FIVOKOL-604782 format. One record per residue (C-alpha): residue in three letters; x, y, z. Coordinates in steps of 0.02 Angstrom, whole numbers, plus 50000, padded with zeros to 5 digits. Each point is the difference from the previous one (the first is absolute). Layout:
// FIVOKOL-604782
R   resn      c1      c2      c3
R    ALA       X       Y       Z
...
//
This chain:
// FIVOKOL-604782
R   resn      c1      c2      c3
R    MET   50916   49544   48257
R    ASN   50003   50165   50099
R    ASN   50120   50016   50124
R    PRO   49906   49981   50176
R    THR   50067   50147   50062
R    ASP   49946   50113   49864
R    PHE   49821   50082   50065
R    SER   49979   50079   49841
R    GLN   49942   49874   49899
R    PRO   49842   49885   50045
R    GLN   50038   49863   50119
R    ARG   49914   49844   50041
R    GLN   49995   49923   50175
R    SER   50108   49863   50074
R    LEU   49936   49819   49914
R    PRO   49941   49927   50164
R    GLY   49874   50142   50003
R    ILE   49877   49889   49925
R    LEU   50017   49862   50140
R    VAL   49966   50181   50107
R    MET   49847   50058   49889
R    PHE   49926   49816   50000
R    ALA   50010   49991   50185
R    ASN   49928   50168   50032
R    SER   49867   49959   49880
R    LEU   49968   49826   50077
R    GLN   49991   50065   50158
R    LYS   49869   50141   49980
R    THR   49926   49874   49888
R    VAL   49980   49891   50152
R    ARG   49916   50146   50130
R    ALA   49893   50037   49883
R    LEU   49918   49822   49983
R    TRP   50050   49936   50204
R    PRO   49822   49981   50023
R    MET   49968   49883   49853
R    LEU   50146   49912   50037
R    LEU   49979   49973   50168
R    ILE   49819   49938   49950
R    TRP   50078   49856   49871
R    LEU   50104   49953   50143
R    VAL   49852   49964   50115
R    LYS   49917   49902   49866
R    PHE   50153   49931   49901
R    ASP   49925   49833   50031
R    SER   49859   50031   49897
R    LEU   50079   50083   49851
R    ASN   50060   49959   49853
R    LYS   50173   49999   50002
R    LEU   50026   50011   49822
R    VAL   49908   50154   49991
R    PHE   50090   50072   50137
R    PHE   50173   49973   49958
R    GLY   49969   50025   49840
R    SER   49937   50174   50047
R    ILE   50134   50046   50102
R    ALA   50124   49949   49877
R    GLY   49891   50117   49868
R    VAL   50019   50120   50140
R    VAL   50204   50006   50028
R    ILE   50030   49984   49795
R    ILE   49887   50153   49970
R    ILE   50117   50087   50132
R    GLY   50161   49943   49945
R    VAL   49926   50072   49817
R    ILE   49976   50169   50071
R    SER   50154   49991   50100
R    TYR   50126   49994   49865
R    LEU   49900   50129   49887
R    GLN   50000   50118   50161
R    TYR   50208   49973   49985
R    LEU   50015   50011   49820
R    PHE   49878   50176   50018
R    PHE   50117   50068   50152
R    THR   50125   50113   49952
R    PHE   50079   50149   50079
R    HIS   50134   50148   49961
R    ILE   50073   50178   50054
R    ASP   49935   50121   49877
R    GLU   50177   50117   50015
R    GLU   49926   50129   49877
R    ASN   49848   50038   50109
R    ASN   50073   49935   50149
R    GLU   49859   49897   50039
R    PHE   49967   49808   50067
R    VAL   49894   49889   49875
R    ILE   49914   49827   50028
R    GLN   49901   49925   49858
R    LYS   49903   49838   50047
R    GLY   49841   49918   49963
R    VAL   49916   49868   49887
R    PHE   49852   50044   49928
R    ASN   49991   50173   50077
R    LYS   50181   50091   49975
R    THR   50042   50113   50117
R    ARG   50133   50137   50017
R    ILE   50061   50066   50169
R    THR   50126   50166   49997
R    ILE   50050   50059   50147
R    GLN   50138   50151   50022
R    LEU   50141   49971   50078
R    HIS   50017   50153   50116
R    LYS   49832   49949   50075
R    ILE   50058   49821   50061
R    GLN   50030   50004   50172
R    GLN   50019   49820   50070
R    VAL   50058   49842   49897
R    ASN   49966   49857   50094
R    ILE   50094   49820   49954
R    ASN   49894   49855   50073
R    GLN   50009   49817   50003
R    SER   49858   49868   50042
R    LEU   50031   49829   50017
R    ILE   49976   49957   49852
R    GLN   50102   50124   49916
R    ARG   50120   49938   50115
R    LEU   50013   49834   49951
R    VAL   50004   50025   49826
R    GLY   50109   50142   50025
R    VAL   49946   50175   49951
R    HIS   49949   50139   50076
R    LYS   49839   50130   49988
R    LEU   50025   50195   49984
R    GLU   49866   50102   50043
R    ILE   50000   50198   49959
R    ASP   49918   50126   50106
R    THR   49960   50190   49965
R    ALA   49936   50114   50084
R    GLY   49832   50029   49894
R    SER   49916   49831   50053
R    ASP   49960   49912   50158
R    LYS   50051   49835   49903
R    LYS   50171   49935   49934
R    GLU   49996   50094   49819
R    ALA   50089   49852   49901
R    SER   50090   49853   50065
R    ILE   50100   49843   49899
R    SER   49974   49842   50050
R    ALA   50148   49892   49959
R    ILE   50146   50077   49987
R    SER   50189   49954   50057
R    HIS   50085   50080   50159
R    ASP   50159   50070   49911
R    LEU   49875   50088   49870
R    ALA   49879   50051   50117
R    THR   50127   50069   50108
R    ILE   50077   50111   49854
R    LEU   49826   50052   49932
R    LYS   49942   50061   50189
R    GLU   50159   50114   49993
R    ARG   49950   50071   49857
R    LEU   49831   50030   50026
R    ILE   50013   50082   50170
R    ASN   50156   50111   49955
R    HIS   49924   50045   49859
R    SER   50143   49995   49898
R    GLN   50049   49956   49808
R    GLN   50070   49835   49970
R    GLU   50192   50009   49960
R    THR   50063   49859   49909
R    ILE   50022   49833   50055
R    THR   50173   50004   50083
R    ASP   49939   50146   50072
R    SER   49839   49910   50064
R    GLU   50071   49865   50084
R    LYS   50154   50116   50058
R    VAL   49853   50081   50089
R    ALA   49931   49837   50085
R    ILE   50162   49971   50071
R    GLU   50049   50165   50070
R    GLU   49851   50067   50043
R    SER   49935   49818   50084
R    PRO   49886   50025   50172
R    THR   50097   50014   50165
R    SER   49928   49917   50148
R    PHE   49976   50105   50139
R    ILE   49876   49934   50116
R    LYS   49941   49831   50039
R    ILE   49848   49948   50098
R    GLY   50023   49850   50062
R    ILE   49889   49855   50068
R    LEU   49976   50051   50177
R    SER   49958   50171   49965
R    LEU   49852   49926   49883
R    VAL   49957   49902   50147
R    LYS   49960   50131   50104
R    ILE   49922   50100   49904
R    GLY   49890   49831   49931
R    PHE   49958   49981   50207
R    THR   49945   50185   50001
R    SER   49922   50054   49863
R    ASN   49848   49972   49904
R    TYR   49882   49952   50090
R    ILE   49838   50072   49944
R    LYS   50046   49932   49813
R    SER   50070   49831   50069
R    PHE   49808   49994   50099
R    ALA   49908   50038   49834
R    LEU   50079   49851   49889
R    ILE   49984   49902   50161
R    PHE   49823   50033   49988
R    LEU   49983   49995   49838
R    PHE   50079   49832   49942
R    PHE   49898   49896   50145
R    THR   49831   50099   49942
R    THR   50024   49956   49833
R    ILE   50043   49807   50067
R    ILE   49854   49979   50082
R    GLU   49907   50084   49857
R    ASN   50034   49864   49890
R    LEU   50006   49862   50120
R    GLN   49830   50028   50033
R    GLN   49943   50019   49832
R    LEU   50072   49817   49943
R    ASN   49925   49955   50190
R    THR   50171   49921   50058
R    GLU   50028   50023   50173
R    VAL   50184   50013   50051
R    ILE   49978   50069   50177
R    ASP   49862   49934   50122
R    GLU   49922   50181   50041
R    ASP   49885   49944   50108
R    LYS   50131   49927   50103
R    VAL   50116   50149   49987
R    THR   49837   50085   50058
R    ASP   49972   49892   50141
R    TYR   50170   49991   50079
R    LEU   50018   50189   49988
R    GLY   49823   50015   50085
R    THR   50062   49883   50168
R    LEU   50126   50141   50029
R    PRO   49989   50198   50059
R    SER   49965   50128   49882
R    ILE   50169   50082   50057
R    THR   50092   49836   49969
R    SER   49912   49960   49831
R    PHE   50035   50181   49969
R    MET   50188   49989   50030
R    ILE   50005   49843   49900
R    VAL   49929   50064   49854
R    VAL   50107   50164   50002
R    GLY   50163   49907   50032
R    ILE   49984   49870   49862
R    PHE   49960   50139   49876
R    ILE   50137   50096   50066
R    VAL   50119   49853   49969
R    LEU   49930   49976   49861
R    ILE   50036   50222   49934
R    LEU   50181   49973   50075
R    ILE   50039   49833   49900
R    VAL   49920   50084   49841
R    ASN   50084   50157   50022
R    LEU   50179   49902   50001
R    PHE   49968   49901   49840
R    ARG   49967   50128   49913
R    THR   50128   50118   50029
R    ILE   50115   49875   49979
R    LEU   49941   49958   49844
R    LYS   49989   50179   49942
R    TYR   50140   50071   50070
R    PHE   50129   49847   50009
R    ASP   50201   50078   49951
R    PHE   49961   50167   50012
R    THR   50128   50115   49907
R    ILE   50013   50182   49986
R    GLN   50143   50041   49860
R    LYS   50059   50164   49893
R    SER   50000   50017   49840
R    LYS   50056   50167   49930
R    GLN   49877   50118   50047
R    ALA   49865   49869   50034
R    ILE   49959   49882   50138
R    VAL   49991   49812   49967
R    LEU   49871   49861   50126
R    SER   49996   49833   49975
R    TYR   49913   49907   50117
R    GLY   49879   49825   49982
R    LEU   50030   49793   50030
R    LEU   49885   49907   49878
R    SER   49947   50181   49903
R    THR   50169   50107   50000
R    LYS   49973   50202   49960
R    ASN   50145   50114   49935
R    THR   49920   50169   50000
R    LEU   50099   50173   49936
R    LEU   49934   50176   50078
R    ASN   50070   50173   49977
R    PRO   50029   50068   50171
R    ASN   49942   50177   49916
R    LYS   49846   49948   49963
R    VAL   49936   49932   50157
R    GLN   49830   50108   50076
R    LYS   49996   49928   50151
R    ILE   50090   49898   50140
R    LYS   49908   49902   50144
R    ILE   50086   49940   50126
R    THR   49902   49855   50132
R    GLN   50011   49960   50171
R    ASN   49938   49926   50134
R    TYR   50050   49970   50187
R    PHE   50070   49828   49998
R    GLN   50088   50042   49826
R    LYS   50069   50156   50087
R    LYS   50083   49877   50135
R    LEU   50050   49876   49853
R    ASP   50085   50155   49933
R    VAL   49904   49948   49828
R    THR   49892   50121   49885
R    THR   49916   50000   49852
R    ILE   50032   50140   49857
R    GLY   49865   50007   49850
R    VAL   50053   50101   49854
R    HIS   49861   50101   49900
R    GLN   50009   50058   49825
R    ALA   49913   50094   49883
R    SER   49824   49938   49906
R    SER   49840   50041   49953
R    ASP   49897   49915   50115
R    VAL   50115   49952   50166
R    GLU   49841   49910   50064
R    LYS   50019   49889   49884
R    VAL   50159   49930   49997
R    LYS   50019   49824   50030
R    GLU   50080   49955   50172
R    LYS   50128   49872   49898
R    ASP   50037   50132   49916
R    GLN   50048   50131   50139
R    ILE   50179   50019   50077
R    GLU   50052   49940   50140
R    VAL   50169   49958   50101
R    PRO   49931   49908   50172
R    GLY   50115   49949   50133
R    CYS   50119   50150   50006
R    SER   50109   50085   50157
R    ALA   49991   50155   50040
R    SER   50176   50037   49914
R    GLU   49940   49911   49828
R    ARG   49862   50118   50015
R    ASP   50107   50139   50009
R    ILE   50110   49920   49870
R    ILE   49849   49993   49895
R    LEU   49900   50184   50022
R    ASN   50174   50062   49964
R    LEU   49995   49923   49812
R    LEU   49818   50032   49970
R    LEU   50018   50177   50092
R    ASN   50175   50047   49970
R    GLN   49988   50053   50189
R    LEU   49953   49949   50168
R    PRO   49798   50054   50018
R    GLU   49984   50162   50143
R    LYS   49825   50000   50095
R    GLY   50012   50181   50022
R    LYS   49885   50079   50064
R    LYS   49826   49894   50083
R    TYR   49819   50049   49996
R    LEU   49893   49885   50091
R    PRO   49819   49966   49984
R    ASN   49843   50092   50122
R    TRP   49930   49910   50141
R    ARG   49846   49986   49897
R    LYS   50062   49849   49882
R    PHE   50040   49896   50148
R    ALA   49811   50057   50028
R    VAL   49932   49934   49838
R    ASN   50086   49868   49989
R    THR   49946   49934   50191
R    PHE   49805   50055   49922
R    PHE   49994   49924   49814
R    LEU   50116   49832   50059
R    LEU   49937   49971   50168
R    VAL   49848   50054   50045
R    VAL   49926   49975   49831
R    PRO   50049   49797   49984
R    VAL   49947   49967   50198
R    LEU   49818   50109   49966
R    ILE   49979   49882   49843
R    SER   50036   49831   50065
R    ILE   49868   50055   50140
R    ALA   49876   50016   49870
R    ILE   50022   49848   49915
R    ASN   50009   49901   50160
R    PHE   49849   50074   50080
R    LYS   49915   49953   49811
R    LEU   50077   49818   49948
R    HIS   50067   49944   50194
R    PHE   50159   49936   49918
R    VAL   50090   49979   50159
R    THR   49944   50026   50189
R    TRP   50021   50172   50062
R    ASN   50138   49904   50134
R    GLU   50065   49943   49850
R    TRP   50010   50159   49909
R    LEU   50063   50130   50152
R    LEU   50137   49869   49992
R    TYR   50033   50008   49822
R    THR   49989   50193   50024
R    SER   50103   50037   50134
R    PHE   50136   49917   49892
R    PHE   49948   50114   49832
R    VAL   50002   50159   50126
R    ILE   50175   49980   50074
R    PHE   50078   49932   49832
R    ALA   49908   50164   49904
R    ILE   50054   50118   50129
R    VAL   50173   49940   50012
R    LEU   50007   50017   49801
R    ILE   49902   50137   49979
R    TRP   50146   50105   50131
R    PHE   50147   49919   49921
R    SER   49927   50074   49829
R    PHE   49977   50160   50079
R    LYS   50188   50016   50081
R    ASN   50073   49974   49832
R    TYR   49915   50088   49897
R    LYS   50140   50133   49971
R    LEU   50050   50105   49851
R    PHE   50189   50070   49975
R    VAL   50053   50132   49892
R    SER   50190   50038   49964
R    ASN   50047   50091   49845
R    ASP   50029   49857   49881
R    PHE   49895   49866   50067
R    ILE   49808   49996   50064
R    ILE   49989   49843   50126
R    LYS   49824   49923   50061
R    GLN   50017   49866   50128
R    ASN   49825   49919   50025
R    GLY   49943   49799   50069
R    ALA   49959   49929   50167
R    TRP   50087   49824   50004
R    ASP   50077   50032   49830
R    ILE   50100   50194   49969
R    ASP   50004   50055   49859
R    THR   50115   50107   49944
R    ILE   49953   50107   49828
R    ILE   50135   50115   49910
R    ILE   50006   50095   49854
R    GLU   50078   50157   49948
R    PRO   49904   50167   49954
R    TYR   50074   50045   49849
R    LYS   49892   49825   49921
R    ILE   49852   50049   50077
R    GLN   49878   50015   49836
R    ALA   49850   50074   50107
R    ILE   49935   50028   50165
R    GLU   49813   50036   50066
R    THR   49957   50070   50173
R    GLN   49817   49959   50074
R    GLN   49912   50083   50149
R    PHE   49821   49972   50060
R    PHE   49912   50124   50049
R    TRP   49977   49929   50190
R    GLN   50205   50010   49990
R    LYS   50010   50181   49972
R    PRO   49962   50042   50189
R    ALA   50151   49894   50059
R    ASP   50113   50033   49864
R    ILE   50021   49832   49941
R    GLY   50020   49912   49816
R    SER   50072   49873   49900
R    VAL   50148   49986   49860
R    ARG   50022   49896   49850
R    LEU   50146   49992   49903
R    SER   50007   49918   49823
R    THR   50161   49925   49910
R    ALA   49984   49887   49859
R    GLY   50051   49845   50120
R    GLY   49852   50014   50124
R    THR   49929   50146   50137
R    VAL   50041   50065   50151
R    ASN   49854   50031   50136
R    PHE   50012   50112   50150
R    SER   49839   50033   50103
R    THR   49936   50090   50155
R    THR   50130   50128   50004
R    ASN   50035   50176   50041
R    TYR   49933   50081   49794
R    SER   50083   50164   50037
R    LYS   50168   49910   49994
R    VAL   49956   49900   49861
R    LYS   49947   50144   49893
R    GLN   50180   50060   50046
R    LEU   50084   49848   49946
R    THR   49883   49963   49820
R    ASN   50087   50174   49964
R    TYR   50179   49961   50038
R    TRP   49985   49825   49930
R    LEU   49923   50085   49851
R    TYR   50138   50111   49982
R    GLN   50126   49855   50006
R    VAL   49921   49917   49853
R    GLU   49975   50152   49885
R    THR   50198   50054   50043
R    SER   50089   49825   50004
R    ASP   50092   49943   49828
R    LYS   50009   49826   50040
R    ASN   49936   49841   49890
R    TRP   49926   49869   50052
R    MET   49929   49921   49863
//
């Protein structure tokens, strides 16, 4: 039998991994067949019970056999000669995944509720060449996963068994920041309003659509409509808005606590270890040298409560397609904790340097497209279809105009670019103020743009591309932009720092 820490020899996953694979396959089957299952449940009394339960038993047996075969044919090892991590899998179609160790930029150790019940973890490997996880091991013990992730992230060759165990003990992560439940509550009540609104809207529309298809009425729509109709328009509007605000706050709070519970940041060798999660735990190991872009987000309430969110962006071939659940965020850290994290990621606190502001035309353009155009469209639509009375239109439009003007003004006021020798910092946002930080030597491409109508005013835009995302700054002094571009290109060409 192979030694479990000798990764040079092909190894299988932990035996309980069969249960994990079975549960995952069963979950996917239920998701794919849920409309049919819903119809069966509604018509359960008229079904042939023997056929129904026999079909379910047959599906379960087939999934069980496939899960065992998946476990049997799944192996992983480190090819020390070629310095590669190799995974072989597949029951009928054999697949061999090969990852060069020097390209690994992030290793996650996650644990879902099912994996927690059977006592195993999931190890995921991420490289700079893809927007998805390159490879994953669904069932591995925590001790073995910890040793393996250290080997992968540090690109070192495996030593003897004794040395590996010694490394695991002597280089065990040291905790230096822990986000408390109070900070998570603050973040939960003061962030992600739009995401939570979208989730609530999608949930209710899906439920209502399914109930209508089944001709089932849980809520009497006529009674609700009649009740709201007896109230003044402004009162009805405020009731609906109030209900949505309460639901959004509740959803925000639960999502934040479930996702980020017991958030701990640890230092391990040259890497950072992030661990968090209530029902589904996640353990992420990342290399600070490979961080491409940092985004700090804070709004007015969060500033008063001394909490902020830090987003970390690493290299990806298509950063726009990186799933939200795979993005690295540190929620609810205080100003002092934020500085500690920035110091760890950047080896120094970023200085803002010289400030660059947008031209007043940016405010005018945003006002036209975000205020004037929507109002004109609403006039045309209401004139044609008569959705509401003109008095009601005036009331709703007044709310929109005030709201839009405030957002446009603050968006313009907060739009700034700061340039120093070591950092480029962009600040933008109306309510949530985003501060994006990149280092000039990590720039991969620079694009400047000036439309012909912008030439008389000498204004234009610049786009800085990194392996972890882009930074745009528009409608500013174009002559200064060209000077900055030459300076950044010089920094890129003369820098001897390596970020891969």
